[in-house]
C-alpha positions in Angstrom: 68.8 32.3 61.1 71.3 33.1 58.5 73.4 31.0 56.2 76.6 31.3 58.3 74.9 29.9 61.4 73.4 27.0 59.5 76.7 26.2 58.0 78.5 26.4 61.4 76.0 24.1 63.1 76.2 21.6 60.3 80.0 21.6 60.3 80.2 21.2 64.1 77.7 18.3 64.1 79.4 16.4 61.2 82.8 17.1 62.7 81.7 15.6 66.1 80.3 12.5 64.3 83.4 12.2 62.2 85.7 12.2 65.2 83.5 9.7 67.0 83.6 7.3 64.0 87.4 7.7 63.6 88.0 7.0 67.3 85.6 4.1 67.2 87.4 2.6 64.2 90.7 2.9 65.9 89.4 1.2 69.1 87.7 -1.5 66.9 90.9 -2.1 65.0 92.9 -2.8 68.2 90.1 -5.0 69.6 89.7 -6.8 66.2 86.0 -6.0 66.1 83.7 -4.7 63.3 85.3 -1.7 61.6 83.8 1.4 59.9 84.2 0.9 56.1 86.7 3.3 54.6 84.1 4.6 52.2 81.9 5.7 55.1 84.8 7.5 56.7 85.6 9.3 53.5 82.0 10.2 52.9 81.9 11.9 56.3 85.1 13.7 55.4 83.6 14.8 52.1 80.4 16.1 53.6 82.2 18.3 56.1 84.1 16.3 58.7 87.5 16.3 56.9 89.3 18.8 59.1 88.2 17.2 62.4 88.9 13.7 61.0 92.3 14.6 59.7 93.4 16.1 63.0 92.0 13.2 64.9 93.8 10.7 62.7 97.1 12.5 63.3 96.6 12.6 67.1 95.5 9.0 67.5 97.8 7.7 64.7 95.0 6.0 62.8 95.1 5.5 59.0 98.1 7.8 58.7 99.8 5.4 56.2 96.7 5.3 54.0 97.2 7.6 51.0 93.4 7.8 50.4 93.1 9.6 53.8 96.3 11.5 53.9 95.8 13.0 50.5 92.0 12.9 50.2 91.1 14.6 53.4 93.4 17.6 52.8 91.8 17.9 49.3 88.4 17.9 51.0 89.6 20.6 53.4 90.6 22.9 50.6 87.3 22.3 48.8 85.4 23.0 52.0 87.3 26.3 52.6 86.7 27.4 49.0 83.0 26.5 49.3 82.7 28.3 52.6 84.3 31.5 51.2 82.0 31.3 48.2 78.9 31.0 50.4 79.9 33.8 52.7 80.9 36.1 49.8 77.8 35.6 47.7 
């Protein structure tokens, strides 16, 4: 297998988990149950789930007023794109 395939599989998996965590946190917030810590959500965003998480948050209107997420996740997205281009080019 080549690098692009490994990268694609990793991004898909972390994105799916990131979406699941985000949706769970939204449901838990409505039900007033245990929540996913913001640090955990940001870590998943940092490690590759930022794009999926950002889109999900916009769709379900979750944490859209939290500057940490609305600024941090787009910064992670730009970093991920730059890293992806770097890996593919070199």
